[in-house]
C-alpha positions in Angstrom: 0.0 0.0 0.0 1.3 3.5 -0.9 1.5 6.0 2.0 3.2 9.3 2.6 6.7 9.0 4.0 6.9 10.9 7.3 10.5 11.8 6.7 10.7 13.1 3.1 7.0 13.3 2.3 7.5 11.2 -0.9 5.7 8.0 -1.6 6.5 5.1 0.8 5.4 1.5 0.9 3.4 -0.1 3.8 3.8 -3.8 3.8 0.6 -5.9 3.2 0.8 -7.3 6.8 1.4 -3.8 8.3 4.8 -4.9 9.6 7.0 -2.2 8.2 7.1 1.1 6.2 9.8 1.5 3.6 10.7 4.6 1.5 13.2 4.1 -1.4 13.6 7.8 -1.8 15.1 8.5 1.6 16.0 5.0 2.7 13.5 5.0 5.6 12.9 1.5 6.8 10.9 1.3 10.1 8.2 -0.9 11.7 4.6 0.3 11.5 4.6 1.0 15.3 7.7 3.3 14.8 5.9 4.9 11.9 2.9 5.7 14.0 5.0 7.2 16.8 7.0 9.2 14.2 3.9 10.7 12.6 2.3 11.4 16.1 5.5 13.2 17.3 5.8 15.1 14.0 2.2 16.4 13.8 0.3 17.4 16.9 -3.0 16.6 15.1 -2.2 12.9 15.4 -0.8 12.8 19.0 -4.0 11.1 20.3 -3.2 8.0 18.3 -0.4 7.1 20.7 -3.0 6.1 23.2 -3.8 3.1 20.9 -0.4 1.7 21.7 -0.7 1.5 25.5 -1.4 -1.8 27.2 -4.5 -0.6 28.9 -6.0 2.8 28.8 -8.8 2.1 31.3 -8.5 4.7 34.1 -5.4 6.2 32.6 -4.6 8.9 30.1 -2.3 8.3 27.1 0.3 10.7 28.6 2.2 13.5 26.9 4.4 13.1 23.9 7.4 13.6 26.3 6.5 10.4 28.1 6.7 8.3 24.8 10.4 9.0 24.2 
């Protein structure tokens, strides 16, 4: 699947099993989880998606971007 590279903004490839994101233009090669974190840290509009990667959000907040480093 074609997606926007978070690093160079060119076209990147998302593997069919959502395992990794690869961009031939800037040599980006990261897992999908790392891609989500990269996008969330780069653009404040997407920072709430980091909450999807916590073990359990019941009774907790997702935390700030600083806590995800």
